[in-house]
SERO-4910 file (N, C-alpha, C, O; in steps of 0.05 Angstrom, whole numbers):
BEGIN
 pado doro    nc1    nc2    nc3   cac1   cac2   cac3    cc1    cc2    cc3    oc1    oc2    oc3
  Unk    A    136   -135   -208    135   -106   -205    110    -96   -219     93   -111   -228
  Unk    A    108    -69   -221     83    -57   -232     82    -59   -262     68    -44   -275
  Unk    A     97    -78   -274     94    -84   -302    115    -73   -320    110    -67   -343
  Unk    A    140    -70   -309    161    -59   -325    170    -79   -346    173   -103   -340
  Unk    A    175    -70   -370    188    -86   -390    212    -70   -399    209    -50   -413
  Unk    A    236    -80   -392    260    -65   -398    278    -80   -418    280   -104   -417
  Unk    A    291    -64   -436    310    -75   -455    298    -98   -472    311   -117   -479
  Unk    A    272    -96   -478    259   -115   -494    250   -140   -479    237   -157   -491
  Unk    A    256   -142   -453    249   -165   -438    226   -158   -419    219   -135   -416
  Unk    A    215   -178   -406    193   -174   -388    202   -179   -360    215   -199   -354
  Unk    A    195   -161   -342    201   -165   -314    176   -161   -298    157   -150   -307
  Unk    A    176   -171   -273    151   -173   -257    147   -150   -239    136   -154   -217
  Unk    A    154   -126   -246    145   -103   -230    116    -98   -237    102   -116   -246
  Unk    A    107    -73   -234     79    -66   -237     69    -72   -265     54    -55   -276
  Unk    A     75    -94   -278     63    -99   -304     71   -125   -318     64   -128   -341
  Unk    A     84   -143   -304     90   -169   -316     65   -185   -322     46   -183   -306
  Unk    A     64   -199   -344     41   -215   -350     44   -244   -343     28   -261   -351
  Unk    A     65   -250   -327     69   -278   -318     48   -287   -299     32   -271   -289
  Unk    A     47   -313   -293     27   -324   -275     32   -314   -247     54   -318   -236
  Unk    A     11   -302   -234     15   -293   -207     16   -316   -187      4   -337   -192
  Unk    A     29   -311   -165     32   -331   -144     13   -327   -121     12   -343   -103
  Unk    A     -3   -305   -122    -21   -299   -100    -49   -307   -107    -57   -308   -130
  Unk    A    -65   -313    -86    -92   -320    -89   -111   -302    -73   -134   -308    -70
  Unk    A   -100   -281    -62   -115   -263    -46   -135   -247    -62   -129   -239    -85
  Unk    A   -158   -242    -51   -179   -227    -65   -175   -197    -58   -174   -190    -35
  Unk    A   -174   -181    -79   -170   -152    -75   -197   -138    -74   -216   -146    -87
  Unk    A   -199   -118    -57   -223   -101    -55   -221    -79    -76   -205    -61    -74
  Unk    A   -238    -81    -97   -237    -61   -118   -262    -43   -117   -266    -27   -135
  Unk    A   -278    -46    -96   -302    -30    -94   -295     -3    -81   -276     -1    -67
  Unk    A   -312     17    -87   -308     43    -75   -336     53    -66   -356     45    -77
  Unk    A   -336     71    -47   -361     81    -36   -372    103    -54   -394    100    -65
  Unk    A   -357    125    -56   -365    147    -73   -341    159    -86   -322    166    -72
  Unk    A   -341    160   -112   -318    172   -126   -324    199   -137   -313    219   -127
  Unk    A   -341    201   -156   -349    227   -166   -327    244   -176   -330    268   -177
  Unk    A   -304    232   -184   -281    248   -192   -279    247   -222   -287    228   -236
  Unk    A   -268    269   -233   -264    271   -262   -244    251   -271   -224    246   -258
  Unk    A   -248    240   -295   -228    221   -307   -211    235   -328   -196    221   -342
  Unk    A   -213    261   -330   -197    275   -350   -167    274   -341   -161    273   -317
  Unk    A   -149    274   -361   -121    272   -354   -110    297   -342   -122    319   -346
  Unk    A    -88    295   -328    -75    318   -316    -47    319   -325    -35    299   -332
  Unk    A    -36    343   -326     -8    346   -334     11    335   -313      6    338   -289
  Unk    A     32    322   -321     51    310   -303     70    331   -292     81    347   -307
  Unk    A     73    331   -265     91    351   -253    109    337   -233    107    313   -228
  Unk    A    128    352   -222    146    341   -202    155    364   -183    154    387   -191
  Unk    A    164    356   -160    176    376   -141    198    362   -126    199    338   -124
  Unk    A    215    378   -114    238    367   -100    229    356    -73    213    368    -59
  Unk    A    240    332    -66    234    320    -41    259    315    -24    258    300     -5
  Unk    A    280    329    -30    305    325    -15    320    302    -25    313    290    -46
  Unk    A    342    294    -11    360    274    -21    357    247     -6    372    229    -12
  Unk    A    340    246     13    337    221     29    326    198     12    308    202     -5
  Unk    A    338    174     16    328    151      1    319    129     20    313    107     10
  Unk    A    317    134     45    307    114     64    278    118     69    268    140     71
  Unk    A    263     96     70    234     97     73    228     98    103    240     83    119
  Unk    A    209    115    111    202    118    139    171    119    141    158    128    123
  Unk    A    161    109    163    132    111    168    127    129    193    106    126    206
  Unk    A    145    147    199    142    165    221    125    189    214    123    196    190
  Unk    A    113    201    234     95    223    229    109    249    223    130    256    235
  Unk    A     98    264    204    107    291    199     84    310    203     61    301    204
  Unk    A     89    336    206     68    355    211     59    368    186     73    367    165
  Unk    A     36    380    186     26    395    163      9    378    146      8    353    148
  Unk    A     -6    391    128    -25    378    110    -10    368     85      4    384     72
  Unk    A    -14    343     78     -3    332     54    -25    335     33    -45    321     34
  Unk    A    -21    352     13    -42    360     -5    -52    336    -22    -76    336    -29
  Unk    A    -35    317    -28    -43    294    -45    -54    271    -28    -59    250    -39
  Unk    A    -57    275     -2    -67    254     14    -95    245      5   -110    261     -5
  Unk    A   -100    219      8   -126    209     -1   -124    180     -9   -103    167     -7
  Unk    A   -147    169    -17   -149    142    -27   -154    144    -57   -174    156    -66
  Unk    A   -136    133    -72   -136    136   -102   -139    109   -115   -125     90   -109
  Unk    A   -159    107   -133   -164     82   -147   -160     86   -177   -171    105   -188
  Unk    A   -145     69   -190   -140     73   -218   -126     49   -230   -129     26   -221
  Unk    A   -109     54   -250    -95     33   -264    -69     43   -275    -64     67   -276
  Unk    A    -52     24   -283    -26     30   -295    -28     25   -325    -47     13   -334
  Unk    A     -7     34   -339     -6     29   -368      3      0   -374      8     -7   -397
  Unk    A      5    -16   -353     14    -44   -356     -9    -63   -347     -4    -85   -339
  Unk    A    -34    -53   -349    -58    -69   -344    -60    -79   -316    -70   -101   -311
  Unk    A    -52    -62   -297    -54    -68   -269    -74    -49   -256    -74    -25   -261
  Unk    A    -92    -60   -239   -109    -43   -222    -92    -34   -198    -78    -50   -186
  Unk    A    -93     -8   -192    -76      3   -171    -93     18   -151   -109     35   -158
  Unk    A    -90     12   -125   -102     27   -103    -81     39    -86    -63     25    -76
  Unk    A    -81     66    -83    -61     80    -69    -73     95    -45    -92    110    -48
  Unk    A    -61     91    -22    -69    106      2    -46    123     11    -25    114     18
  Unk    A    -50    150      9    -30    169     18    -40    182     44    -61    196     44
  Unk    A    -26    177     66    -35    187     92    -25    215     97     -8    225     82
  Unk    A    -36    228    118    -29    255    124     -1    257    135     10    280    137
  Unk    A     12    235    142     40    236    152     60    230    131     84    226    137
  Unk    A     52    230    105     69    226     81     74    197     74     82    192     51
  Unk    A     68    178     92     72    150     86     50    141     67     26    148     70
  Unk    A     58    126     46     38    116     27     42     86     21     65     76     24
  Unk    A     21     73     14     24     46      2      7     45    -23    -14     59    -26
  Unk    A     15     28    -41      3     25    -67      0     -5    -73     20    -18    -78
  Unk    A    -25    -15    -72    -30    -43    -79    -34    -45   -109    -49    -29   -121
  Unk    A    -22    -65   -122    -27    -69   -150    -33    -98   -156    -23   -116   -143
  Unk    A    -51   -102   -175    -61   -128   -182    -42   -143   -201    -23   -131   -212
  Unk    A    -47   -168   -205    -35   -183   -227    -45   -171   -253    -67   -161   -255
  Unk    A    -28   -173   -273    -36   -161   -299    -60   -175   -310    -61   -199   -314
  Unk    A    -81   -159   -315   -106   -170   -326   -123   -185   -307   -143   -197   -315
  Unk    A   -116   -186   -281   -132   -201   -261   -135   -184   -236   -117   -184   -219
  Unk    A   -157   -169   -234   -160   -150   -212   -164   -164   -185   -162   -151   -164
  Unk    A   -170   -190   -185   -175   -204   -160   -150   -214   -147   -151   -224   -124
  Unk    A   -127   -210   -159   -102   -219   -148    -84   -195   -141    -78   -179   -158
  Unk    A    -74   -194   -116    -55   -174   -109    -27   -185   -115    -19   -206   -104
  Unk    A    -12   -171   -132     14   -181   -141     37   -168   -126     59   -178   -126
  Unk    A     32   -145   -112     53   -132    -98     44   -106    -85     21    -98    -89
  Unk    A     62    -94    -70     56    -68    -57     80    -50    -58    103    -59    -53
  Unk    A     75    -25    -65     96     -4    -64     92     12    -39     69     20    -33
  Unk    A    113     18    -25    112     36     -1    133     57     -3    153     54    -18
  Unk    A    128     79     11    148    101     12    137    125     26    116    124     38
  Unk    A    151    147     24    143    173     34    141    192     11    158    191     -8
  Unk    A    122    210     11    119    229    -11    116    257      0    109    262     23
  Unk    A    123    276    -17    119    305    -12    103    316    -35    108    310    -58
  Unk    A     83    332    -28     66    344    -48     58    372    -41     54    379    -18
  Unk    A     56    389    -62     47    416    -58     42    428    -86     55    421   -105
  Unk    A     23    446    -87     17    461   -112     13    443   -136     21    449   -158
  Unk    A      0    420   -131     -7    402   -153     15    383   -162     11    369   -181
  Unk    A     38    383   -148     60    366   -156     67    347   -133     66    355   -109
  Unk    A     74    323   -139     81    303   -119    107    289   -126    112    284   -150
  Unk    A    122    281   -106    147    266   -111    153    247    -88    146    253    -65
  Unk    A    165    225    -95    175    206    -75    202    195    -84    203    184   -106
  Unk    A    222    198    -68    249    190    -76    257    163    -63    279    153    -69
  Unk    A    240    151    -46    248    128    -31    228    105    -34    226     88    -16
  Unk    A    214    103    -57    195     82    -60    208     54    -62    230     52    -72
  Unk    A    194     34    -52    203      7    -54    180    -11    -63    158    -10    -51
  Unk    A    184    -27    -83    164    -45    -94    170    -73    -83    190    -85    -90
  Unk    A    152    -83    -66    154   -110    -56    137   -127    -73    112   -127    -71
  Unk    A    149   -142    -91    135   -158   -111    131   -187   -102    151   -201    -98
  Unk    A    106   -195   -100    101   -222    -90    103   -243   -113    104   -267   -107
  Unk    A    103   -234   -138    105   -253   -160    134   -264   -162    138   -288   -169
  Unk    A    153   -247   -157    181   -255   -160    195   -257   -133    218   -266   -131
  Unk    A    181   -249   -111    193   -248    -84    216   -229    -84    236   -233    -70
  Unk    A    214   -207    -99    236   -188   -102    229   -160    -91    205   -154    -87
  Unk    A    249   -145    -85    247   -117    -75    261    -99    -95    285   -103   -101
  Unk    A    246    -79   -105    257    -61   -126    254    -32   -118    231    -23   -113
  Unk    A    275    -17   -116    273     12   -110    263     27   -133    266     20   -156
  Unk    A    249     49   -127    238     66   -148    234     95   -139    235    100   -114
  Unk    A    231    113   -157    223    140   -151    196    145   -165    188    131   -183
  Unk    A    183    166   -156    156    171   -165    152    202   -167    157    216   -148
  Unk    A    143    211   -190    135    239   -193    107    239   -205     99    221   -219
  Unk    A     93    260   -199     65    261   -209     52    288   -205     64    307   -194
  Unk    A     28    290   -215     12    314   -211    -16    306   -202    -24    283   -206
  Unk    A    -29    325   -189    -55    318   -177    -73    343   -175    -63    365   -174
  Unk    A    -98    338   -174   -118    358   -165   -129    347   -139   -140    325   -139
  Unk    A   -127    361   -117   -133    351    -91   -161    338    -90   -181    350    -98
  Unk    A   -162    313    -80   -186    297    -77   -202    295   -103   -227    294   -102
  Unk    A   -188    295   -125   -202    293   -151   -188    272   -169   -199    251   -175
  Unk    A   -163    278   -177   -149    260   -195   -119    261   -190   -109    281   -180
  Unk    A   -106    240   -198    -77    237   -193    -65    222   -217    -76    203   -227
  Unk    A    -42    233   -226    -27    220   -247      2    217   -237     13    235   -224
  Unk    A     15    194   -242     42    190   -233     59    174   -252     48    159   -269
  Unk    A     85    178   -250    104    162   -265    124    150   -246    138    164   -231
  Unk    A    125    123   -246    144    109   -229    168    100   -245    165     89   -267
  Unk    A    191    106   -235    216     99   -249    232     79   -231    240     86   -209
  Unk    A    236     55   -241    251     35   -227    281     40   -230    292     38   -253
  Unk    A    294     48   -209    322     58   -211    342     37   -219    363     44   -229
  Unk    A    337     11   -214    356    -10   -221    349    -24   -247    362    -44   -254
  Unk    A    328    -15   -261    320    -28   -286    321     -8   -308    304     11   -309
  Unk    A    339    -10   -327    341      9   -349    315     10   -365    304    -11   -373
  Unk    A    304     33   -368    278     36   -383    254     28   -367    232     25   -378
  Unk    A    257     22   -341    235     13   -324    218     36   -315    222     48   -294
  Unk    A    197     42   -331    179     65   -325    150     55   -328    143     42   -347
  Unk    A    134     63   -308    106     56   -308     90     82   -302     98     98   -285
  Unk    A     68     86   -316     51    109   -311     25    100   -298     14     79   -304
  Unk    A     14    118   -281    -11    113   -267    -31    135   -271    -23    158   -275
  Unk    A    -56    128   -271    -78    148   -271    -99    138   -252   -107    115   -252
  Unk    A   -108    157   -234   -127    149   -213   -146    172   -207   -140    195   -212
  Unk    A   -169    165   -196   -188    184   -186   -191    179   -156   -186    158   -145
  Unk    A   -200    200   -142   -203    199   -113   -228    185   -104   -249    189   -116
  Unk    A   -226    168    -84   -249    155    -72   -256    170    -47   -240    172    -28
  Unk    A   -280    182    -47   -288    199    -24   -293    184      2   -298    196     22
  Unk    A   -291    157      1   -293    142     26   -269    149     44   -270    143     68
  Unk    A   -248    161     33   -226    170     49   -234    191     69   -222    194     90
  Unk    A   -256    206     63   -264    228     80   -280    220    104   -288    237    120
  Unk    A   -286    194    106   -300    184    130   -282    187    155   -258    181    154
  Unk    A   -293    197    176   -277    202    201   -270    175    214   -287    159    219
  Unk    A   -244    170    219   -236    145    231   -244    144    260   -244    164    274
  Unk    A   -250    120    269   -260    116    297   -253     88    305   -259     69    290
  Unk    A   -243     84    329   -236     58    339   -261     41    341   -260     17    335
  Unk    A   -284     53    348   -309     37    349   -317     26    322   -329      5    320
  Unk    A   -310     41    301   -316     31    274   -299      8    266   -308    -11    254
  Unk    A   -273     10    272   -254    -10    262   -252    -34    280   -242    -55    272
  Unk    A   -260    -32    305   -257    -54    324   -274    -78    315   -296    -75    304
  Unk    A   -264   -102    320   -277   -126    312   -258   -147    303   -233   -144    305
  Unk    A   -269   -169    293   -252   -192    283   -253   -192    252   -274   -190    240
  Unk    A   -229   -195    241   -226   -196    212   -212   -222    204   -192   -230    216
  Unk    A   -223   -235    184   -210   -259    174   -203   -255    144   -219   -244    129
  Unk    A   -180   -265    137   -171   -262    109   -144   -275    106   -140   -298    114
  Unk    A   -125   -261     94    -98   -272     90    -77   -250     92    -83   -227     88
  Unk    A    -53   -258     98    -31   -240     99     -8   -250     81     -5   -274     77
  Unk    A      7   -230     71     28   -237     52     52   -219     58     49   -195     63
  Unk    A     76   -231     56    101   -216     57    120   -230     38    113   -250     26
  Unk    A    144   -219     35    164   -233     20    173   -258     33    181   -278     20
  Unk    A    171   -259     60    180   -282     75    160   -304     76    167   -328     78
  Unk    A    134   -297     73    113   -317     76     88   -308     61     77   -287     67
  Unk    A     80   -323     42     60   -314     23     33   -326     28     29   -350     31
  Unk    A     13   -308     28    -16   -315     27    -23   -336     48    -33   -358     42
  Unk    A    -20   -329     74    -26   -346     96    -53   -338    108    -56   -315    114
  Unk    A    -72   -357    112    -97   -350    125    -91   -337    152    -76   -347    168
  Unk    A   -104   -314    157    -97   -297    180   -123   -285    192   -142   -279    178
  Unk    A   -123   -282    218   -144   -268    233   -132   -245    249   -113   -249    263
  Unk    A   -145   -222    247   -138   -199    264   -162   -193    282   -185   -194    273
  Unk    A   -156   -187    307   -177   -177    325   -168   -150    335   -146   -147    346
  Unk    A   -184   -130    330   -179   -103    340   -199    -96    362   -223    -98    358
  Unk    A   -188    -90    385   -205    -85    409   -212    -56    411   -200    -39    399
  Unk    A   -233    -51    428   -242    -23    431   -221     -6    444   -223     19    443
  Unk    A   -201    -18    457   -179     -3    469   -158      5    449   -140     21    455
  Unk    A   -160     -5    424   -141      0    404   -119    -21    402   -102    -20    384
  Unk    A   -120    -41    420   -100    -63    419   -108    -82    396   -131    -85    389
  Unk    A    -88    -95    385    -92   -114    363    -78   -140    370    -56   -141    381
  Unk    A    -91   -162    363    -78   -188    364    -84   -203    338   -105   -199    326
  Unk    A    -65   -219    330    -68   -234    305    -57   -262    307    -40   -268    323
  Unk    A    -68   -279    290    -59   -307    289    -61   -317    261    -78   -308    245
  Unk    A    -42   -335    254    -42   -347    227    -41   -377    229    -34   -389    249
  Unk    A    -49   -390    207    -50   -419    207    -22   -431    208    -20   -455    212
  Unk    A     -1   -416    203     26   -427    204     38   -425    232     61   -432    236
  Unk    A     21   -416    252     30   -415    279     40   -388    288     47   -384    312
  Unk    A     42   -369    270     52   -342    276     31   -327    292      7   -328    286
  Unk    A     39   -313    313     22   -296    328     33   -267    327     57   -263    325
  Unk    A     14   -248    327     22   -220    326      7   -204    347    -14   -212    357
  Unk    A     20   -182    356      7   -164    374     13   -136    365     32   -131    350
  Unk    A     -3   -117    375      3    -89    367    -20    -70    374    -35    -75    393
  Unk    A    -21    -48    359    -41    -28    365    -50    -14    340    -37    -15    319
  Unk    A    -74     -3    342    -86     12    319    -96     39    330   -109     40    350
  Unk    A    -88     60    316    -95     87    325   -106    103    301    -94    103    280
  Unk    A   -129    117    305   -139    134    283   -119    156    276   -108    169    294
  Unk    A   -115    162    250    -99    184    241   -116    210    245   -140    209    246
  Unk    A   -102    233    248   -117    259    251   -134    266    227   -154    280    230
  Unk    A   -126    257    203   -141    264    179   -146    239    162   -128    223    159
  Unk    A   -170    237    151   -176    216    132   -183    190    145   -178    185    169
  Unk    A   -195    172    130   -203    146    139   -179    127    139   -177    108    124
  Unk    A   -160    134    157   -134    120    158   -127    115    188   -133    131    205
  Unk    A   -115     92    193   -106     84    220    -77     77    219    -67     64    201
  Unk    A    -62     86    240    -35     77    243    -35     49    256    -50     44    275
  Unk    A    -20     31    244    -18      3    254     10     -3    262     29      1    246
  Unk    A     14    -12    286     40    -21    296     38    -51    303     21    -59    318
  Unk    A     56    -67    292     55    -96    297     82   -106    308    103    -95    301
  Unk    A     80   -126    325    104   -141    334     99   -170    328     79   -182    335
  Unk    A    119   -182    314    117   -211    308    124   -227    332    143   -222    346
  Unk    A    107   -248    337    112   -265    360    124   -292    351    138   -293    331
  Unk    A    118   -312    366    129   -339    361    118   -349    334     95   -345    326
  Unk    A    136   -363    320    128   -377    295    126   -359    271    116   -368    250
  Unk    A    135   -334    272    133   -316    249    159   -315    233    180   -306    243
  Unk    A    158   -325    209    182   -325    192    191   -297    185    214   -293    177
  Unk    A    173   -277    187    180   -249    180    201   -238    198    215   -219    190
  Unk    A    205   -249    222    225   -239    241    251   -254    239    270   -249    254
  Unk    A    253   -273    220    277   -288    215    293   -276    192    285   -257    180
  Unk    A    316   -287    187    333   -280    164    340   -250    163    340   -238    142
  Unk    A    346   -239    187    355   -212    188    332   -191    186    338   -167    184
  Unk    A    308   -200    187    285   -182    186    278   -173    214    283   -187    234
  Unk    A    266   -149    216    259   -138    241    235   -153    254    219   -165    239
  Unk    A    233   -151    280    211   -165    294    186   -147    297    166   -155    308
  Unk    A    188   -122    286    165   -104    287    161    -89    261    180    -86    246
  Unk    A    137    -79    257    132    -64    233    110    -43    238     93    -47    256
  Unk    A    110    -22    223     91      0    226     81      9    199     96      9    180
  Unk    A     56     17    198     45     27    173     17     38    177     11     50    198
  Unk    A      0     35    157    -27     46    158    -47     26    148    -41      7    133
  Unk    A    -72     30    156    -94     13    147   -118     30    139   -121     53    148
  Unk    A   -135     19    122   -159     32    113   -181     11    115   -177    -12    108
  Unk    A   -205     20    124   -228      2    123   -249     14    104   -257     37    107
  Unk    A   -258     -3     86   -278      5     66   -305      6     79   -315    -15     88
  Unk    A   -318     29     81   -344     30     94   -366     16     78   -388     11     89
  Unk    A   -361     10     53   -381     -3     36   -384    -33     43   -406    -44     41
  Unk    A   -361    -45     50   -363    -74     55   -347    -84     79   -344   -108     84
  Unk    A   -337    -65     95   -322    -71    120   -297    -89    114   -290   -105    131
  Unk    A   -285    -84     92   -259    -98     87   -236    -81     97   -234    -57     91
  Unk    A   -218    -94    111   -194    -80    122   -170    -86    105   -165   -109     98
  Unk    A   -156    -65     97   -131    -68     83   -109    -54    100   -111    -30    106
  Unk    A    -89    -70    107    -68    -60    124    -41    -66    112    -36    -89    103
  Unk    A    -23    -46    110      4    -50    101     23    -39    121     22    -15    128
  Unk    A     41    -56    132     61    -47    150     89    -53    140     93    -74    128
  Unk    A    108    -35    144    135    -38    135    153    -44    159    151    -30    180
  Unk    A    170    -64    157    186    -71    181    208    -51    185    215    -35    167
  Unk    A    219    -51    209    240    -31    216    266    -35    201    282    -16    200
  Unk    A    270    -58    190    293    -63    173    290    -54    144    308    -53    129
  Unk    A    265    -46    138    258    -36    111    265    -56     89    273    -49     67
  Unk    A    261    -82     96    266   -102     75    243   -121     72    245   -142     58
  Unk    A    220   -115     85    196   -132     80    171   -116     90    173    -98    107
  Unk    A    149   -124     80    123   -113     88    105   -136     97    110   -159     91
  Unk    A     84   -129    111     62   -148    116     36   -135    106     28   -115    116
  Unk    A     25   -148     86     -1   -140     75    -22   -158     87    -21   -182     84
  Unk    A    -43   -146     99    -66   -161    109    -91   -150     96    -95   -126     96
  Unk    A   -106   -168     85   -133   -161     74   -153   -180     87   -150   -204     83
  Unk    A   -172   -169    101   -192   -186    114   -219   -173    116   -222   -149    115
  Unk    A   -239   -190    118   -267   -180    120   -277   -182    149   -271   -202    163
  Unk    A   -292   -163    157   -302   -162    185   -323   -183    188   -341   -187    171
  Unk    A   -322   -197    211   -341   -219    216   -364   -209    233   -382   -225    240
***
C-alpha cells in the first residue's frame, strides 16, 4: 500500500519499506511544472454515499483535474492523473526507490471550491498482491498544488498524506495522431505481474496488444474533451489470466502520454472492480 504502518506494525500500502516485487521503470520526468511548493490547508467536501468505483463519464468541469506529481509522507513518489470525468489513478513507487512502481490507487473524486473527496478509492498493491479500500480528502489550488489525506478503511490508523504540484504537460491538447504508434514496455495486474507487453494504437483509435505470456488484447483509445488524457477500453483475449478467477474480460480507464519522452502510462479498471491493468511503455 502507500506506506501505512498501523498498530505499530508495517503494512505494504503506500509506504511499506519491504522489498518490492516489481521491476518496471517509472516515468518521473515532467515537461513544465512551475507550481508553488508551499503547503495548502487540508479540506474536504461531501461526495455522496456511493462506495463503488466507476470509470463512466460525468458532465461538468472537475476543478482538481490535472496531472499531479509529488510524494507521500511514507517516502513514496506519487503521480496522480485526475480526468475531467472524475476518474483518477495514482501511481506510487516503492519506498525509497522511484524507479519501481509498487501499486496504483483508482477511484472517482468530486472537487469544488478548493476541496476534494473520494469515497470509493481502491489501492491495488503489487508488493502484497492485495486490494485495500480507502477514502481520500484533500485541498487544492487549481493547476497549482494539491494536498491529500488517504485513509485505509480496513486498517486501524492507516493514514497517508500526499503533497503534489501540477505538471503543465496536462494542458497539451490530446490527439489520436499524437498518441498513435507502437509502444513497448510492461504490464502489471494483481493477476499477472510485470509482463513484457506491446501496445499498438492506430490512427483510427483502435488498439491491439500482445504479451510474452501469450495474452492478446484489443480495444480503443479516445481523446478526452479536456486535458492530455485519453479514454482506454480494453478486452482481454486468449491467454490472459486477468479474465480468469472471476475477473471481468474487459476494463476501462485513462491514459496519459508524456510529451517530453513519449512514454505512455495507462491504467484500466476491470468491470468486476477487482483488478487493474497498468501499462507503461515507450514509443518506438
